[in-house]
C-alpha positions in Angstrom: 0.0 0.0 0.0 1.4 3.4 -0.9 1.6 5.7 2.0 1.9 9.5 1.6 2.0 11.3 4.9 3.3 14.2 6.9 6.7 14.1 8.6 6.7 12.2 11.9 5.4 14.3 14.7 5.3 13.5 18.4 2.0 14.4 20.1 1.2 14.2 23.8 -1.9 12.0 24.3 -4.1 13.0 27.3 -5.2 10.5 29.9 -8.8 10.8 28.9 -10.1 9.6 25.6 -9.1 11.8 22.6 -10.9 12.2 19.4 -9.5 13.1 16.1 -11.8 14.3 13.4 -10.7 14.0 9.8 -12.0 15.9 6.9 -11.1 15.2 3.3 -11.7 18.3 1.2 -11.1 18.7 -2.6 -8.2 20.9 -3.7 -7.0 22.3 -7.0 -5.2 19.7 -9.0 -7.3 16.8 -7.8 -7.3 14.0 -10.3 -3.7 14.8 -11.3 -2.0 13.1 -8.3 -2.0 16.2 -6.1 -3.4 15.4 -2.6 -6.5 17.0 -1.5 -6.5 19.1 1.7 -6.6 17.1 5.0 -7.6 18.7 8.2 -7.0 16.9 11.5 -8.7 18.2 14.6 -8.0 17.2 18.1 -11.1 17.4 20.2 -11.6 16.8 23.9 -13.7 15.8 25.7 -14.8 12.8 23.6 -17.9 13.1 21.4 -19.2 13.5 17.9 -18.5 16.8 16.3 -20.0 18.2 13.1 -17.6 19.8 10.7 -18.1 23.4 9.6 -20.5 24.0 6.7 -17.7 25.3 4.5 -15.9 21.9 4.6 -17.8 20.5 1.6 -16.4 17.9 -0.6 -15.5 18.6 -4.2 -16.7 16.0 -6.7 -14.3 13.4 -7.9 -11.3 14.1 -5.8 -8.3 11.9 -6.4 -7.8 8.8 -4.2 -4.8 8.5 -2.0 -3.7 7.6 1.5 -3.3 10.1 4.4 -1.8 9.4 7.7 -0.5 11.1 10.8 2.1 9.9 13.3 1.6 9.7 17.0 3.8 8.4 19.8 2.0 6.5 22.6 3.2 7.8 26.0 1.7 4.7 27.6 -0.3 1.6 26.6 -3.3 3.0 24.7 -6.5 1.1 23.7 -8.5 2.1 20.6 -11.8 1.9 22.3 -14.1 3.2 19.6 -14.0 4.2 16.0 -16.7 6.0 14.0 -16.6 6.8 10.3 -19.5 8.9 9.2 -20.6 10.6 6.0 -23.6 12.2 4.6 -24.5 13.6 1.2 -21.5 11.8 -0.2 -21.1 8.7 -2.3 -18.1 6.3 -2.4 -16.8 5.6 -5.9 -13.5 5.7 -7.7 -11.4 7.9 -10.0 -8.0 7.5 -11.7 -8.5 3.9 -12.4 -8.9 2.8 -8.8 -11.4 0.1 -9.4 -11.8 -3.6 -9.1 -11.7 -5.6 -12.3 -14.3 -4.4 -14.9 -17.4 -6.5 -14.9 -19.1 -5.1 -17.9 -18.2 -3.1 -21.0 -19.1 0.5 -21.6 -21.8 1.1 -24.1 -22.8 3.9 -26.5 -25.8 5.7 -25.2 -26.3 8.2 -27.9 -24.5 9.2 -31.1 -24.6 11.6 -34.0 -22.8 12.3 -37.3 -22.5 15.5 -39.4 -20.7 16.1 -42.7 -19.7 19.3 -44.4 -20.5 17.7 -47.7 -18.8 19.4 -50.6 -18.2 22.5 -48.6 -15.1 23.4 -46.7 -15.7 24.6 -43.2 -14.0 26.1 -40.2 -16.3 24.4 -37.6 -18.5 21.4 -37.7 -20.8 20.2 -34.9 -23.1 17.4 -33.9 -25.3 16.9 -30.8 -25.7 13.9 -28.5 -27.7 13.4 -25.4 -29.1 13.2 -22.8 -25.7 12.8 -21.2 -25.4 11.2 -17.7 -23.0 12.4 -15.1 -19.7 10.5 -15.4 -20.1 9.6 -19.0 -17.3 9.9 -21.6 -17.7 11.8 -24.8 -15.8 10.7 -27.9 -15.6 12.4 -31.2 -14.0 10.9 -34.3 -13.0 13.6 -36.7 -12.2 12.9 -40.4 -10.7 15.8 -42.2 -9.0 16.3 -45.5 -6.2 18.8 -46.4 -3.6 18.0 -43.8 -3.8 17.9 -40.0 -5.9 20.9 -39.3 -8.0 20.4 -36.1 -7.1 23.0 -33.5 -9.4 21.8 -30.8 -12.7 20.2 -29.8 -15.1 22.2 -27.7 -18.7 21.6 -26.5 -21.6 23.5 -25.1 -20.9 22.2 -21.5 -17.3 23.5 -21.4 -15.7 20.0 -21.2 -12.0 19.7 -22.1 -11.0 17.2 -24.8 -7.8 15.3 -25.4 -6.5 14.0 -28.7 -6.1 10.3 -28.1 -5.2 8.7 -31.4 -4.7 9.7 -35.1 -3.6 8.3 -38.4 -3.6 9.6 -42.0 -3.7 8.4 -45.6 -2.6 10.9 -48.1 -3.8 14.3 -46.9 -6.8 12.9 -45.0 -6.7 12.3 -41.3 -8.7 10.2 -38.9 -8.5 11.3 -35.2 -10.2 10.4 -31.9 -10.7 13.0 -29.2 -12.1 12.3 -25.8 -13.5 14.0 -22.6 -14.1 11.9 -19.4 -16.3 12.1 -16.4 -18.5 14.8 -17.8 -21.4 16.5 -16.0 -25.0 15.6 -16.7 -26.7 17.5 -19.5 -29.9 17.3 -21.6 -27.7 17.5 -24.7 -24.1 18.3 -25.6 -23.1 19.8 -28.9 -19.5 18.9 -29.8 -17.6 21.1 -32.3 -14.4 20.5 -34.3 -12.6 23.7 -34.7 -10.3 23.8 -37.8 -7.4 26.1 -38.5 -8.4 26.6 -42.1 -11.4 25.6 -44.2 -11.5 21.9 -45.1 -13.9 19.0 -45.9 -14.8 17.4 -42.6 -17.0 14.7 -40.9 -17.6 14.4 -37.2 -18.9 11.3 -35.5 -19.9 12.0 -31.9 -20.5 9.4 -29.1 -21.8 9.5 -25.6 -20.5 6.5 -23.8 -21.8 5.2 -20.4 -19.9 2.9 -18.0 -16.4 4.2 -18.7 -13.6 4.6 -16.2 -14.1 8.3 -15.1 -10.5 8.7 -14.2 -9.3 7.9 -17.7 -11.3 5.9 -20.2 -8.8 5.6 -23.0 -6.9 2.3 -23.0 -5.0 1.8 -26.2 -5.1 2.5 -29.9 -4.5 0.4 -33.0 -1.9 0.9 -35.7 -4.2 2.9 -38.0 -3.4 1.2 -41.3 -3.7 2.7 -44.8 -5.5 0.8 -47.5 -7.6 -1.1 -45.0 -11.1 -0.9 -43.7 -10.1 -2.7 -40.5 -7.8 -2.2 -37.5 -6.7 -4.4 -34.6 -6.5 -3.2 -31.0 -5.4 -5.2 -27.9 -7.1 -4.1 -24.7 -5.1 -4.2 -21.5 -8.2 -4.9 -19.3 -11.2 -7.1 -19.5 -14.5 -5.8 -20.9 -13.2 -2.9 -22.9 -15.4 -1.3 -25.5 -13.5 -1.1 -28.9 -14.3 1.5 -31.5 -13.3 1.9 -35.2 -13.3 4.9 -37.4 -13.0 4.4 -41.2 -12.8 6.8 -44.0 -12.4 7.0 -47.8 -11.7 10.0 -49.9 -13.3 10.5 -53.4 -14.6 7.0 -53.9 -18.3 6.3 -54.3 -19.8 3.9 -51.8 -21.1 3.2 -48.3 -19.7 1.5 -45.3 -21.3 -1.4 -43.4 -20.2 -3.5 -40.5 -18.5 -6.9 -40.8 -19.6 -9.1 -37.8 -19.0 -9.1 -35.0 -18.5 -5.4 -35.3 -21.6 -3.2 -35.2 -22.2 -0.1 -37.3 -22.9 3.1 -35.3 -23.1 5.8 -38.0 -22.1 6.2 -41.6 -21.7 9.0 -44.1 -21.8 7.8 -47.8 -19.4 9.0 -50.4 -20.3 9.8 -54.0 -16.9 10.2 -55.5 -16.4 13.8 -54.7 -19.4 15.6 -56.3 -21.3 16.4 -53.0 -19.8 14.0 -50.5 -16.0 13.6 -51.0 -15.6 11.8 -47.6 -17.2 8.5 -46.9 -16.9 7.6 -43.2 -18.3 5.3 -40.5 -17.8 4.4 -36.9 -18.2 1.0 -35.4 -18.1 -0.8 -32.1 -17.3 -4.2 -30.7 -16.9 -5.7 -27.2 -13.4 -6.2 -26.1 -13.4 -9.5 -24.2 -10.4 -10.7 -22.2 -7.4 -8.5 -21.5 -4.5 -9.1 -23.9 -6.7 -10.7 -26.6 -6.5 -8.8 -29.9 -9.7 -7.5 -31.3 -10.1 -6.8 -35.0 -12.9 -4.4 -36.0 -13.9 -4.4 -39.7 -16.0 -2.5 -42.1 -17.0 -3.3 -45.7 -17.1 -0.7 -48.5 -19.7 -1.1 -51.2 -17.7 0.5 -54.0 -14.2 0.3 -55.5 -11.5 2.0 -53.4 -8.5 3.7 -54.8 -5.2 2.7 -53.2 -4.0 5.3 -50.8 -7.4 6.9 -50.5 -8.7 5.0 -47.4 -7.8 3.9 -43.9 -9.0 3.0 -40.4 -8.2 3.6 -36.8 -9.3 1.6 -33.7 -9.1 2.3 -30.0 -10.2 0.6 -26.8 -12.1 2.2 -23.9 -11.8 1.0 -20.3 -14.9 -0.2 -18.4 -15.4 -0.2 -14.7 -15.9 -2.7 -11.9 -16.9 -2.5 -8.3 -15.2 0.4 -6.5 -12.8 -0.4 -3.7 -13.8 0.4 -0.1 -12.3 3.0 2.1 -10.3 1.5 5.1 -9.1 3.1 8.3 -5.9 1.2 9.0 -3.7 1.1 12.1 0.1 0.8 11.6 2.4 0.4 14.6 6.2 1.0 14.1 5.6 0.9 10.3 3.8 -2.5 10.3 0.2 -3.1 9.6 -1.8 -4.1 12.7 -5.5 -3.9 11.9 -8.2 -2.4 9.8 -10.3 -0.5 12.3 -13.2 0.3 10.0 -14.3 -0.4 6.4 -16.8 1.6 4.4 -18.2 -0.3 1.4 -18.5 1.4 -1.9 -21.7 2.9 -3.2 -23.2 4.3 0.0 -24.5 7.9 0.0 -24.9 8.1 3.7 -23.1 5.9 6.2 -22.3 5.6 9.9 -19.9 2.8 10.7 -19.1 2.3 14.4 -16.6 -0.3 15.6 -15.0 -1.2 19.0 -11.6 -2.7 18.0 -10.1 -2.9 21.4 -6.6 -2.9 19.8 -3.8 -2.0 22.2 -0.9 0.3 21.2 2.2 -0.4 23.3 3.8 2.5 25.2 6.5 4.2 23.2 5.3 2.9 19.8 5.1 5.2 16.8 1.7 4.6 15.4 -0.2 5.8 12.4 -3.9 6.0 11.7 -4.1 5.7 7.9 -7.2 6.5 5.9 -6.7 4.4 2.8 -8.7 6.0 0.0 -8.8 3.0 -2.2 -11.9 4.7 -3.6 -12.6 8.4 -3.9 -15.2 10.2 -1.9 -17.5 11.9 -4.4 -20.4 14.2 -4.0 -21.6 17.8 -4.5 -21.4 18.5 -0.8 -21.2 16.6 2.5 -19.0 15.7 5.4 -16.6 12.8 5.9 -15.7 12.4 9.6 -13.5 9.9 11.4 -13.6 9.8 15.2 -11.1 7.6 17.0 -11.4 7.2 20.8 -8.2 6.3 22.7 -8.1 5.3 26.4 -5.1 4.6 28.5 
């Protein structure tokens, strides 16, 4: 277990029971490995103490461990432990999940083409979008790599995850994770100069909110298929295919499933023929080939494909309050199962800490605490 904590500090422990209250509060940079703010409070006499109203939790703060060192002046007994939370839910971010138990799935999708026109922006709308979903957009664009950014009506930030090219035409996948709920989201490709363009937009549910992108395929030219090898079980695999200036339409080759397609007419009004497809991943490490069929003749060098795999989620890990003495694990004092919005766990461990021992109370955030507001309180009663 990784342990990130403050420098060892000696504290005098009073004869009477002493209570420590722990608040976990979101901080800037959460989700990028920066610890959230931890406030320890020493409270005497013993009792339950509400935290101030301004100590609200930020949504989706990053999981990590926190601990504080104490030196026992005499034999101490952990006589009571309470872990309490309200208006919060236990979940996970940044990949801290158990093994995925199901694949993500496409909830809504849309496609839009500029046709024979060259454009600076091109948009399509998906929705309704649930909180925590991932938004993916496959952009096919002719005339050289020319997409400056992806934006949307909810202000989500997008990352370019994979791209390939054939001739002057590019296929690229952009992605935004853990997005807020919205009745609809309009996603826009912003180009640096006018070009022919097609956007294929996907709202995907059941993705890992801390980072749904797993791996990408090779992105071959002169192929309507691509192979991707997921690193986890139950990935969702996607394929974007495109053809420039050939007349025809795309269809799926089983077991791939067609999501959307834009037919090409050889360049008169629709120079770009495109499609996006999906296929369940299966076992980790097993290659998955997604394939499309094109109804017309294809000119060598005028078509290509790009696949990627998206991570699913499994049961969130619990939050543990662990006791370490002289650097060694002794006991788990309390465990909060995942998925609870309100909880109040009380235990009476009766664990004895020997006099002179350096001991740590470690809150192991195997899962994150998420919620719009609420308190997370740990009370530990010591007697001795």
